[in-house]
C-alpha positions as CSV (number, residue, x, y, z in Angstrom):
1,M,-10.6,138.8,120.0
2,K,-9.6,140.3,117.3
3,L,-12.8,142.1,116.5
4,I,-13.3,143.3,120.2
5,K,-9.7,144.8,119.9
6,K,-9.9,146.3,117.1
7,V,-13.1,148.1,118.3
8,F,-11.1,149.3,121.5
9,A,-8.4,150.4,119.4
10,A,-10.6,152.5,117.0
11,L,-12.5,154.1,120.5
12,F,-9.0,154.8,122.3
13,L,-7.3,156.6,119.4
14,S,-11.1,158.5,118.9
15,L,-11.2,159.3,122.6
16,G,-7.4,160.5,122.6
17,F,-8.0,162.3,119.2
18,V,-10.7,164.9,120.7
19,F,-8.7,165.5,123.7
20,L,-5.7,166.0,122.1
21,L,-7.3,168.2,118.7
22,A,-9.0,170.2,122.0
23,A,-5.7,170.9,123.3
24,T,-4.0,172.4,119.9
25,I,-7.2,174.4,120.0
26,V,-6.8,175.8,123.2
27,V,-3.1,176.8,122.1
28,I,-4.2,178.3,119.4
29,D,-7.4,180.2,120.6
30,T,-6.6,181.0,124.3
31,E,-4.4,184.4,124.8
32,D,-4.1,183.8,129.0
33,P,-1.4,181.4,129.5
34,K,-2.1,180.6,132.9
35,E,-5.3,179.3,131.6
36,R,-3.8,177.7,128.6
37,N,-1.1,175.5,130.2
38,S,-3.3,174.5,132.5
39,T,-6.3,173.8,129.7
40,V,-3.6,172.3,127.4
41,A,-2.1,169.6,130.8
42,G,-5.4,168.3,131.6
43,C,-6.0,167.2,127.6
44,L,-2.7,166.0,127.6
45,I,-3.6,163.7,131.0
46,F,-7.1,162.4,129.1
47,G,-5.5,162.7,126.0
48,I,-2.2,160.9,125.6
49,P,-3.2,157.1,127.7
50,P,-6.0,156.4,125.5
51,T,-4.0,157.3,122.7
52,A,-1.0,155.1,124.0
53,L,-3.3,152.5,124.5
54,G,-5.2,152.5,121.0
55,I,-1.5,152.2,119.2
56,W,-0.9,149.3,121.7
57,L,-4.0,147.4,120.3
58,I,-2.9,147.9,117.0
59,R,0.1,147.3,117.0
60,S,-0.5,143.6,118.8
61,L,-3.3,143.2,116.3
62,Q,-0.1,143.5,113.7
63,I,2.3,140.9,116.1
64,Q,-0.7,138.8,116.2
65,S,-1.5,138.6,112.2
66,Q,2.2,138.6,111.6
67,Q,2.3,135.7,113.9
68,E,-0.5,133.6,112.4
69,Q,0.8,134.4,109.4
70,R,4.3,132.2,109.7
71,D,2.3,129.5,111.9
72,C,0.1,129.1,108.9
73,L,3.1,128.9,106.6
74,R,5.0,126.7,108.9
75,S,2.1,124.2,108.7
76,T,1.8,124.1,105.2
77,F,5.7,123.8,105.0
78,F,5.7,120.2,107.1
79,K,2.4,119.3,105.8
80,L,3.5,119.3,102.1
81,L,6.7,118.0,102.8
82,K,5.1,115.0,104.9
83,Q,3.2,114.8,101.5
84,G,6.1,114.6,99.3
85,D,7.9,112.7,101.1
86,G,10.4,115.7,102.4
87,R,10.5,116.2,98.7
88,L,9.0,119.9,97.4
89,T,9.2,122.5,94.7
90,P,8.6,126.3,94.9
91,L,5.7,126.3,92.8
92,R,4.2,123.5,94.9
93,F,4.9,125.6,97.9
94,A,3.5,128.8,95.6
95,M,0.3,127.4,94.7
96,E,-0.5,126.1,98.1
97,T,0.4,129.2,100.4
98,G,-0.3,131.9,97.7
99,L,2.9,133.5,97.6
100,D,4.2,134.6,94.6
101,G,7.5,132.4,93.7
102,T,10.3,135.0,94.5
103,L,8.9,134.8,98.3
104,A,8.1,131.4,98.0
105,K,11.6,130.3,97.1
106,A,13.1,132.2,99.6
107,Y,10.9,130.9,102.4
108,L,12.3,127.3,101.0
109,D,15.9,128.2,101.2
110,E,15.2,130.2,104.8
111,R,13.8,126.5,106.1
112,A,16.5,125.0,103.8
113,K,19.4,126.1,106.2
114,E,17.6,125.8,108.9
115,F,17.2,121.9,108.3
116,N,20.4,121.0,106.1
117,A,18.0,120.3,102.8
118,R,20.0,119.4,99.8
119,F,18.7,121.2,96.4
120,E,18.4,118.6,93.4
121,V,17.3,118.9,90.2
122,D,14.8,116.4,88.6
123,E,14.4,114.8,84.9
124,D,12.6,117.7,83.3
125,G,15.8,120.3,85.1
126,D,13.6,121.7,87.7
127,L,14.9,122.6,91.2
128,F,13.6,121.0,94.3
129,Y,14.6,120.6,97.9
130,Q,15.4,117.5,99.7
131,F,14.8,117.2,103.0
132,D,15.9,114.6,105.2
133,M,12.5,113.7,107.2
134,G,14.7,111.9,109.5
135,I,15.2,114.8,111.7
136,A,11.2,115.0,112.3
137,C,11.0,111.8,112.4
138,L,10.1,110.2,115.8
139,P,12.1,106.2,116.6
140,A,9.7,104.1,115.2
141,S,10.0,102.0,118.6
142,L,8.0,105.2,120.2
143,E,5.9,105.9,117.0
144,A,3.0,104.0,118.1
145,R,3.0,104.5,121.7
146,L,2.3,108.5,120.9
147,S,-0.2,108.4,118.1
148,E,-4.1,107.5,118.9
149,P,-6.8,106.7,116.6
150,A,-8.6,109.2,114.3
151,I,-12.0,110.4,116.1
152,A,-15.0,108.1,115.1
153,G,-16.4,109.5,112.0
154,S,-14.1,112.3,111.2
155,G,-10.9,111.3,110.0
156,V,-9.0,114.0,110.9
157,T,-5.7,114.1,112.4
158,F,-3.0,116.0,113.6
159,D,0.7,115.7,114.1
160,V,2.3,117.8,117.1
161,V,6.1,119.3,116.2
162,L,7.9,120.2,118.6
163,E,10.7,122.8,116.8
164,S,12.7,124.3,119.6
165,V,13.1,124.6,123.5
166,P,14.9,127.7,125.2
167,N,18.3,126.3,126.8
168,H,17.6,127.4,130.0
169,R,14.0,125.3,129.7
170,K,14.9,121.8,128.8
171,I,14.7,120.3,132.4
172,D,11.1,122.0,132.4
173,A,10.8,120.9,129.1
174,I,11.5,116.7,129.2
175,Q,8.9,116.9,132.5
176,V,5.9,118.2,130.2
177,V,7.2,116.0,127.2
178,G,7.5,113.0,129.7
179,E,3.6,114.0,131.1
180,L,2.3,114.4,127.5
181,T,3.7,111.5,125.9
182,H,4.1,109.1,129.2
183,L,7.3,108.1,128.1
184,G,10.1,107.6,130.7
185,L,12.6,110.1,131.2
186,K,15.0,108.7,129.1
187,D,12.9,109.0,126.1
188,A,11.3,112.1,126.7
189,K,14.9,113.5,127.3
190,D,15.5,111.9,123.7
191,L,12.6,113.8,122.2
192,V,13.6,117.0,123.2
193,E,17.0,116.5,122.6
194,A,16.2,115.4,118.4
195,T,14.2,119.0,118.0
196,P,12.9,119.9,115.6
197,T,11.0,116.3,116.0
198,R,6.9,115.4,115.7
199,L,6.1,115.3,119.2
200,R,2.8,113.2,119.0
201,E,1.5,112.0,115.1
202,R,-1.9,111.1,114.2
203,V,-3.8,112.8,117.5
204,S,-7.0,114.5,117.6
205,E,-7.1,118.4,117.5
206,A,-8.3,118.3,121.6
207,T,-5.0,116.5,122.2
208,A,-2.7,118.5,119.8
209,Q,-3.9,121.8,121.1
210,E,-3.5,120.7,124.6
211,C,0.3,119.8,124.1
212,K,0.7,122.8,122.2
213,R,-0.4,124.8,125.1
214,K,1.4,123.0,128.0
215,L,4.8,123.3,126.0
216,E,4.2,126.9,124.7
217,A,3.6,127.9,128.5
218,I,7.6,126.6,129.1
219,G,8.5,128.5,126.3
220,A,9.1,126.0,123.4
221,T,8.2,126.3,119.9
222,V,5.6,124.1,118.8
223,M,3.7,123.7,115.5
224,V,0.3,122.0,114.8
225,I,0.1,119.8,111.5
226,E,-3.5,118.5,110.5
227,N,-3.0,115.3,108.5
C-alpha cells in the first residue's frame, strides 16, 4: 500500500508540475492578455488538483510512518515492561529501539508521567523506572478466561492492551469488550474502566488483530504486543 501511494503521489505531483510550469511559461511568453488569461486558467485548473492530491498523499504517508513508529515504540515499551516485571532503564530501552539516550529517556519520562512510575536507583547507582504492573494487569479471576493456547508449533502469542477509550464511546466499548471476551456486562465494564489494561493475553495474532480492529472502529486506542 505504501509503494502504491508513493507511485501515485509522484505521478500526481509530476502531472501538476507540468501544468503549473506551462502556466508560468505562458505568463512570460504570451503578450495577448485574453489568450494568456484563458491559457493560464486552463493550466491552473488541470495543474492544481493533481498537485494538491500528490501533496495530500505524501502527507498521509508521513502521518502513517509516524503512527507506525509510535506503535513500534509503544509495543517495545510494553514488551520490556513485561519482561522486567515493571523495571526498565533508559539504556535497555535505547538498545531495543535504536533511539539515542536522550530521546529514550525523554520517552520513558512521558510514560512515567502517564503511568505514575517511580524513579529509583539500583546498588550501582544507575537510574531505572519502576512501573506498577497492576495498572496493566487483568484481575486474576479473569486472566484464564481471556487467554487461549498458543498456536500449535509456533509458540508465538500476543497480548492486547486496551490503552484508552473516548468518554462518549464507553458504552460502545463495553459492548465490544463483552463480545470479544465473552464476559458479562459488569466484568466488561470493569475492564473498560481500568484502562490501560491488558484486555487479552497470550492469544493468536489473528485474534489480537481482530480485537484491535473492532476496538479501533469505536475510537479506542489499542496496542498489540508480541510475547
